C-alpha positions in Angstrom: 0.1 -0.1 0.1 1.4 3.2 -1.1 1.7 5.9 1.7 -0.6 9.1 1.0 1.1 12.0 0.3 2.1 14.7 2.8 0.3 17.2 3.2 -2.9 15.6 2.0 -3.4 16.4 -1.5 -6.4 16.9 -3.7 -5.1 14.1 -6.0 -4.8 11.8 -3.0 -7.4 8.7 -2.4 -8.2 10.3 1.0 -9.9 13.5 -0.1 -12.7 13.1 2.4 -9.9 14.0 4.8 -9.4 17.7 5.8 -5.9 18.9 4.5 -5.5 21.7 6.8 -6.2 22.1 10.6 -7.2 25.2 12.5 -4.8 26.0 15.7 -5.0 28.7 18.7 -1.1 29.6 18.3 1.1 31.6 20.9 2.2 34.5 18.7 5.0 35.7 21.5 4.9 35.0 25.1 2.5 37.4 27.0 -1.1 37.6 28.0 -4.6 36.1 27.0 -4.5 38.1 23.6 -1.1 36.4 22.3 -3.2 33.6 21.2 -4.3 33.8 17.8 -5.8 31.7 15.3 -3.8 30.0 12.4 -4.2 27.6 9.5 -1.8 24.9 9.3 -1.2 21.9 6.8 -2.1 18.7 8.0 0.0 15.8 7.3 -1.0 12.0 7.2 0.1 10.2 10.0 3.4 8.2 10.0 4.2 5.0 11.3 2.6 4.6 14.5 0.6 7.7 14.6 -3.1 8.4 14.4 -4.8 11.5 12.8 -7.5 12.8 15.6 -10.6 15.2 14.7 -10.7 17.1 18.1 -14.3 17.0 19.7 -13.0 18.8 23.1 -10.1 20.4 25.1 -9.6 20.7 28.6 -8.1 24.4 29.9 -5.2 23.8 32.6 -3.3 26.3 34.5 -0.5 24.8 32.9 -1.4 25.9 29.7 -1.0 29.6 31.0 2.4 29.2 31.9 3.5 27.8 28.5 1.6 30.9 26.9 3.2 33.5 29.3 6.7 32.0 29.0 7.2 30.5 32.4 7.5 27.4 30.7 8.9 27.1 27.4 7.1 25.8 24.5 8.6 22.8 22.8 10.4 24.5 20.1 11.0 23.3 16.5 8.0 25.5 15.2 5.5 24.3 17.7 3.7 27.1 19.5 0.4 25.6 20.0 -0.3 25.3 23.6 -2.8 22.6 25.1 -2.3 19.1 27.1 -5.6 17.4 27.1 -8.1 16.6 24.4 -10.6 14.1 23.5 -11.6 13.0 19.7 -12.2 10.6 17.2 -9.5 8.7 14.9 -9.8 9.7 11.4 -6.9 7.8 9.9 -4.0 5.7 11.3 -0.5 5.1 9.8 1.5 2.0 8.9 1.8 -0.4 11.8 -1.0 0.9 13.4 -3.3 -2.0 14.8 -4.7 -0.8 18.4 -7.0 1.8 16.8 -9.1 2.5 13.8 -10.9 5.0 12.1 -14.0 5.8 14.0 -12.6 5.0 17.4 -13.1 7.4 20.7 -9.6 8.4 22.0 -8.2 10.8 24.5 -4.5 12.4 24.7 -2.8 14.0 27.9 0.3 15.3 28.4 3.5 15.8 25.5 3.3 16.3 23.0 1.9 19.9 23.3 -0.7 21.4 20.8 -4.3 20.3 22.0 -5.5 23.7 20.9 -6.0 22.2 17.2 -9.3 21.1 15.5 -7.1 18.2 14.1 -4.0 17.0 15.0 -1.5 13.8 14.4 -0.3 11.7 17.4 2.1 9.2 18.4 0.0 5.9 19.1 1.6 5.3 22.3 0.1 8.6 23.8 -3.4 8.1 23.0 -6.1 5.7 24.8 -9.5 4.7 24.6 -12.1 6.9 25.3 -15.5 5.5 26.6 -18.9 6.2 24.7 -20.7 6.8 27.7 -18.5 9.8 28.8 -19.4 12.9 27.0 -17.0 14.5 25.1 -17.0 17.8 27.3 -16.7 16.0 30.6 -13.7 13.8 29.6 -11.9 16.5 28.3 -12.6 18.8 31.5 -11.5 15.7 33.7 -8.6 14.4 32.0 -5.5 16.2 33.0 -7.0 17.0 36.4 -8.0 13.3 37.0 -4.5 11.9 36.1 -3.0 14.7 38.5 -5.1 13.5 41.0 -4.6 9.6 40.3 -1.0 10.4 40.8 -1.0 12.3 43.9 -3.2 9.6 45.7 -2.0 6.2 43.9 1.4 7.0 42.6 2.3 8.5 46.0 0.7 5.4 47.8 -1.4 7.6 50.2 -3.8 6.2 52.7 -7.0 8.2 52.9 -9.5 6.5 54.6 -10.4 8.1 58.0 -7.5 10.7 57.3 -8.1 14.3 57.6 -7.0 16.3 55.0 -6.5 19.9 53.5 -7.1 20.9 50.1 -5.8 24.2 49.2 -7.0 25.9 46.2 -10.3 23.3 46.0 -12.2 25.6 43.5 -10.4 24.9 40.4 -10.4 21.9 38.2 -7.7 19.8 40.1 -8.9 20.7 43.4 -12.8 19.7 43.0 -11.7 16.5 41.6 -9.4 16.0 44.6 -12.0 16.7 46.9 -14.3 14.4 45.5 -12.0 11.8 44.9 -10.5 11.9 48.4 -13.9 12.0 50.2 -15.3 9.1 48.2 -12.1 7.2 49.6 -13.4 8.0 53.1 -11.0 11.1 54.0 -12.6 14.1 56.1 -11.8 16.8 53.8 -11.1 20.6 54.9 -11.3 22.8 51.4 -9.6 26.2 51.1 -11.3 28.6 48.4 -10.9 31.9 47.6 -14.4 33.1 47.4 -17.9 32.2 48.4 -18.9 31.3 45.1 -16.9 28.3 45.1 -17.8 27.2 48.4 -21.1 25.5 47.5 -19.4 23.5 44.6 -16.5 22.0 47.3 -19.3 21.3 49.7 -21.2 19.5 47.2 -18.3 17.7 46.2 -18.0 16.1 49.8 -15.9 18.9 52.1 -16.5 18.8 55.3 -15.1 22.1 56.0 -14.9 25.1 53.9 -12.7 27.9 54.2 -13.0 31.1 52.3 -10.7 33.6 51.9 -7.2 34.1 50.7 -3.8 34.5 52.3 -2.7 34.4 56.0 -6.4 34.7 57.0 -7.7 31.7 55.2 -4.5 29.7 56.5 -5.4 30.6 59.8 -9.0 29.9 59.5 -7.6 26.3 58.1 -5.6 25.8 60.9 -8.6 26.4 63.4 -10.8 24.1 61.4 -7.9 21.2 61.2 -7.6 21.5 65.1 -11.3 21.3 65.7 -11.3 18.1 63.4 -8.3 16.3 64.8 -8.2 17.6 68.6 -5.4 19.9 67.9 -3.2 17.1 66.2 -2.9 18.4 62.7 -4.1 17.1 59.4 -2.4 14.0 58.0 -2.1 15.7 54.4 -2.1 18.9 52.9 -2.7 19.0 49.0 -1.5 22.3 48.1 -2.5 23.9 44.9 -1.8 27.6 45.7 1.8 27.9 46.6 3.1 31.4 47.5 4.5 32.9 50.2 2.3 31.4 52.4 3.6 27.7 51.3 6.2 27.4 54.3 3.6 28.0 57.2 1.9 24.8 56.1 4.1 22.7 57.8 2.5 24.4 61.2 -0.7 22.4 60.3 0.4 18.7 60.1 1.0 16.3 62.5 4.1 14.5 62.7 4.7 12.2 60.0 2.1 13.7 57.8 2.6 14.8 54.3 2.7 18.1 52.2 1.8 17.7 48.7 2.6 20.5 46.3 0.6 20.3 42.9 0.4 23.9 41.9 1.1 27.8 42.5 -1.6 29.9 41.4 -0.8 32.2 44.3 2.8 32.5 43.3 6.2 30.8 43.0 7.1 28.5 45.5 10.0 29.8 47.8 12.8 28.0 48.9 11.9 25.9 51.6 14.1 25.2 54.6 14.0 21.4 55.4 14.5 21.9 58.8 10.9 22.9 59.3 10.1 19.4 58.1 11.9 17.6 60.8 13.3 15.9 63.1 10.8 16.7 65.4 7.8 17.1 63.1 9.2 14.4 60.4 7.2 15.7 57.7 7.1 14.4 54.2 7.1 16.8 51.1 6.1 15.8 47.6 6.3 17.8 44.2 5.0 14.9 41.8 5.2 16.1 38.0 2.2 14.7 35.6 4.6 14.5 32.7 7.1 12.2 34.5 4.0 10.2 36.0 2.5 9.5 32.7 5.9 9.1 30.8 5.3 5.1 31.2 2.3 4.2 29.0 1.2 1.7 31.7 0.9 4.3 34.3 -1.1 6.5 31.6 -3.2 3.4 31.0 -3.9 2.8 34.5 -4.3 6.6 35.6 -6.7 7.3 32.6 -8.6 3.9 33.2 -9.3 4.4 37.0 -10.5 8.0 35.9 -12.9 6.8 33.2 -14.3 4.2 35.4 -15.0 6.7 38.0 -16.6 8.8 35.7 -19.0 5.9 34.2 -20.2 4.9 38.0 -20.8 8.4 39.1 -17.9 8.2 41.7 -16.8 11.4 40.2 -18.7 14.3 38.2 -16.2 17.1 37.2 -17.9 20.7 37.3 -17.7 21.9 33.8 -17.6 25.4 34.3 -17.9 26.7 30.6 -17.7 25.5 27.2 -16.2 27.7 25.2 -15.2 27.8 21.1 -11.7 27.5 20.2 -11.2 30.8 19.0 -12.1 32.1 22.1 -9.0 30.4 24.0 -7.7 33.6 25.2 -10.8 34.3 26.9 -10.8 31.2 29.0 -7.2 32.2 30.0 -8.2 35.3 31.2 -11.0 33.8 33.2 -8.5 31.5 34.9 -5.8 34.1 35.5 -8.7 36.2 37.3 -9.4 32.9 39.5 -13.1 33.4 38.8 -13.5 29.6 37.5 -15.2 27.2 39.4 -14.1 23.5 37.9 -12.7 23.3 34.7 -13.0 25.1 31.5 -13.4 23.4 28.0 -12.9 24.5 24.2 -14.6 23.0 21.4 -13.7 23.4 17.7 -15.5 26.2 16.0 
């Protein structure tokens, strides 16, 4: 069989396939307005690759860091952000026997470029996506759900009967973390920035909700922890905020407890004096990375399988805060930066 031309041409036997994709690319590092549409040639999938038609794209905080230059884009002409999407296989390259045209698939993590109507992906980085899960729900839950699986199962944490504090509980990762931890028997204290997010985290299973920011919210979280634990302190702090208050978290954790850092929405994490972690308190500090976690395909499969099962069985139901057309990716980023989003935002091709 002859490999079709690259890019697709009108003379090829596959003229029903699109020969171009629309993407939202970063014109230069900066604010949400640097995201602009572009049309790029669409190449036929090569050996071990699939061509996917995107149905929904998850918007994640990491996308903001790639857009503003905090994290470098991949180079080599790749300036399209986006780490999670779900869609349908349109074509397969030579040697691909795991998927066929029409299959529903999901992709998370590298390679970047999810802000696209179509894309070619390595078969080793995609997994099957169940028919029972709506496109928008899958896109909203995909990257946050993998992150939560990493923090719970990847770190081997025991949650049943434990008291945990989730800082930044109103975001995409935070809400899924609250739901998953509560479902596993944890008593959850949730910290959110506004009253508008308090109802969502309570609905997700939080036993106590602290509303506010900065030192005041941290003090309120400490009081809630003391009340629930008789002054012993929480077993685990899951911190999605970072910022200048990060070093103060150790005071909220009981001896041999854990601090798990998964974000820095409130600002960079300052250098940590390991002396505050022990020897008297003997605390553990974890900063797990999703990319490293799912670099192994078996872990990617395990994480997505557990997530999709939880979605199908109703154990998890992610909050979709809004669905916007791909052309309004900049608006989605602006909403995330304003910290006005409860749950996750989703983009769909225009």
